[in-house]
C-alpha positions in Angstrom: 18.0 -32.5 53.6 15.7 -31.4 56.3 15.7 -27.8 54.8 14.5 -29.3 51.5 11.7 -31.2 53.3 10.7 -28.0 55.1 10.5 -26.0 51.9 8.7 -28.8 50.1 6.1 -29.0 52.9 5.5 -25.2 52.8 5.2 -25.4 49.0 2.6 -28.2 49.1 0.6 -26.4 51.8 0.7 -23.2 49.8 -0.7 -25.1 46.8 -3.5 -26.6 48.8 -4.4 -23.3 50.5 -4.3 -21.4 47.3 -6.5 -23.9 45.5 -9.1 -23.8 48.3 -9.1 -20.0 48.4 -9.4 -19.6 44.6 -12.0 -22.2 44.2 -14.3 -20.4 46.6 -14.2 -17.0 44.7 -17.5 -16.2 43.0 -17.4 -15.2 39.3 -18.4 -11.6 40.0 -15.1 -11.1 41.9 -12.9 -12.8 39.4 -11.9 -9.8 37.3 -11.0 -7.5 40.3 -9.0 -10.3 41.8 -7.2 -10.9 38.5 -6.0 -7.3 38.5 -4.6 -7.9 42.0 -3.0 -11.1 40.8 -1.3 -9.2 38.0 0.3 -6.9 40.5 1.5 -9.8 42.6 2.9 -11.5 39.4 4.8 -8.3 38.6 6.5 -8.6 42.0 7.2 -12.2 41.3 8.9 -11.3 38.0 11.2 -8.8 39.8 12.1 -11.5 42.3 12.7 -14.1 39.6 14.9 -11.8 37.6 17.0 -11.1 40.8 17.2 -14.8 41.4 18.2 -15.4 37.8 20.8 -12.7 37.9 22.6 -14.0 41.0 23.1 -17.5 39.6 24.2 -19.1 42.8 23.8 -22.5 41.2 22.5 -23.8 37.9 19.3 -24.9 39.6 18.5 -21.4 40.9 19.2 -20.0 37.4 16.8 -22.5 35.8 14.1 -22.0 38.4 14.5 -18.2 38.1 14.1 -18.5 34.3 11.0 -20.7 34.6 9.6 -18.3 37.2 10.0 -15.3 34.8 8.3 -17.3 32.0 5.4 -18.4 34.0 4.8 -15.1 35.7 4.9 -13.3 32.3 2.3 -15.7 31.0 0.2 -15.0 34.0 0.5 -11.2 33.6 -0.1 -11.1 29.9 -3.1 -13.5 30.2 -4.5 -11.5 33.0 -4.3 -8.3 31.1 -5.9 -9.9 28.0 -8.8 -11.2 30.1 -9.2 -7.9 31.9 -9.2 -6.0 28.6 -11.8 -8.3 27.2 -14.0 -8.0 30.2 -13.8 -4.2 30.1 -14.5 -4.3 26.4 -17.9 -5.8 27.2 -18.9 -2.6 29.0 -18.0 -0.3 26.1 -20.8 1.3 24.1 -21.5 -0.2 20.7 -21.3 2.2 17.8 
């Protein structure tokens, strides 16, 4: 039970730190940081697929599946936003 409390504490602290860091980012840096976020989400997808494939318990399989879904939403959304931002700099014909 203490392992669960330790992991939950780390998770909550990571959420709070992540929120504070992201909320302080100026809009001009948003697109470059999104590209970096896409790379990190790609790594998350690999880890989630590995977790899903091992299936130690049903819980790890479900969490791995959810991690794959949410990371893919993040990657696809990030690429769409980046493509739209880059499209704003293309010359009009």
